[in-house]
C-alpha positions in Angstrom: 4.9 -5.9 54.7 6.3 -2.4 54.2 7.4 -1.3 50.8 11.1 -1.0 50.5 12.6 2.2 49.0 13.5 1.7 45.4 17.2 2.2 46.2 17.1 -0.8 48.6 15.4 -3.3 46.4 17.3 -6.6 45.6 18.6 -6.9 42.0 15.8 -9.1 40.8 13.2 -6.8 42.3 15.0 -3.8 40.7 14.9 -5.5 37.3 11.2 -6.2 37.7 10.6 -2.5 38.6 12.6 -1.4 35.5 10.7 -3.8 33.2 7.3 -2.8 34.6 8.2 0.9 34.0 9.7 0.2 30.5 6.6 -1.6 29.1 4.3 1.5 28.9 7.2 3.7 27.7 7.9 1.4 24.8 4.2 1.1 24.2 3.7 4.9 24.0 6.9 5.9 22.1 8.0 2.7 20.4 11.5 1.3 20.5 13.2 3.9 18.2 11.9 7.0 20.0 12.5 5.7 23.5 15.8 6.7 25.1 17.7 5.2 28.0 16.9 8.4 29.8 13.2 7.9 29.2 13.5 4.4 30.7 15.5 5.5 33.7 13.1 8.4 34.4 10.1 6.0 34.2 11.8 3.6 36.7 12.9 6.5 38.9 16.6 5.5 38.8 19.7 7.0 37.2 21.0 5.9 33.8 24.0 4.4 35.6 21.6 2.5 37.8 19.8 1.2 34.7 23.1 0.0 33.2 23.9 -1.9 36.4 21.0 -4.2 35.4 20.9 -4.1 31.6 23.6 -3.6 29.1 21.5 -1.8 26.4 18.1 -0.5 25.4 17.8 -3.6 23.2 18.2 -5.9 26.2 15.6 -3.9 28.2 13.2 -4.1 25.2 13.6 -7.8 24.8 13.2 -8.5 28.5 10.3 -6.2 28.8 8.4 -7.8 25.8 9.1 -11.3 27.2 7.8 -10.3 30.6 4.8 -8.6 29.0 3.9 -11.7 26.9 4.4 -14.1 29.9 2.3 -11.9 32.1 -0.4 -11.7 29.4 -0.4 -15.4 28.8 -0.7 -16.0 32.6 -3.8 -13.7 32.6 -5.3 -15.5 29.7 -4.7 -18.8 31.3 -6.4 -17.6 34.5 -9.5 -16.7 32.5 -9.5 -20.0 30.7 -9.1 -21.9 34.0 -12.1 -20.4 35.6 -14.4 -23.2 36.7 -18.2 -23.1 36.1 -17.8 -20.5 33.3 -18.9 -21.2 29.8 -16.1 -21.6 27.2 -17.4 -18.6 25.3 -17.2 -16.4 28.4 -13.7 -17.7 29.2 -12.6 -16.8 25.7 -14.2 -13.4 25.8 -12.6 -12.7 29.2 -9.2 -13.8 28.0 -9.4 -11.7 24.9 -10.8 -8.7 26.8 -8.1 -8.9 29.4 -5.4 -8.7 26.9 -6.8 -6.4 24.2 -4.6 -3.5 25.3 -1.7 -5.8 25.7 -1.8 -6.9 22.1 -2.2 -3.3 20.8 0.8 -2.1 22.8 2.9 -5.1 21.9 2.2 -4.7 18.2 3.0 -1.0 18.3 6.3 -1.7 20.2 7.3 -4.6 17.9 6.5 -2.5 14.8 8.7 0.3 16.1 11.5 -2.2 16.9 11.3 -3.9 13.5 11.3 -0.6 11.6 14.6 0.6 13.2 
C-alpha cells in the first residue's frame, strides 16, 4: 500500500498524524511553551489546517495525552500478555517499554497544570 500525501489523508488519519506529531512537541516544550504554530509545523500542515481538526491547543493536548496513554497501556498489555515469559520479565518489559512515556507525560502534565 502506497503512502498517501498528507494533504490527501482522511480526517481521522489527519487527526492521528497531528496527535502523533504533537506528543513529542508537548513532551519537549510543555503545554505552556508550545504554540499552535509549533504543532502545525510538527504535523507539516498550516495553522488553518490544524484548526479544521481541533478547536484549540487545549483540545489537541487533551487528545494527544489520551492517545499517548492508550498507546502506552496497549504496549504494557502486550508485554503482560506474552506467553511463556516469567511474570518478573513481563513486568520489566512493560515498565521498560513505557519509561520514556511516563517521563514525557509527567513533564507535559506538569507544564499543563502550572499554566
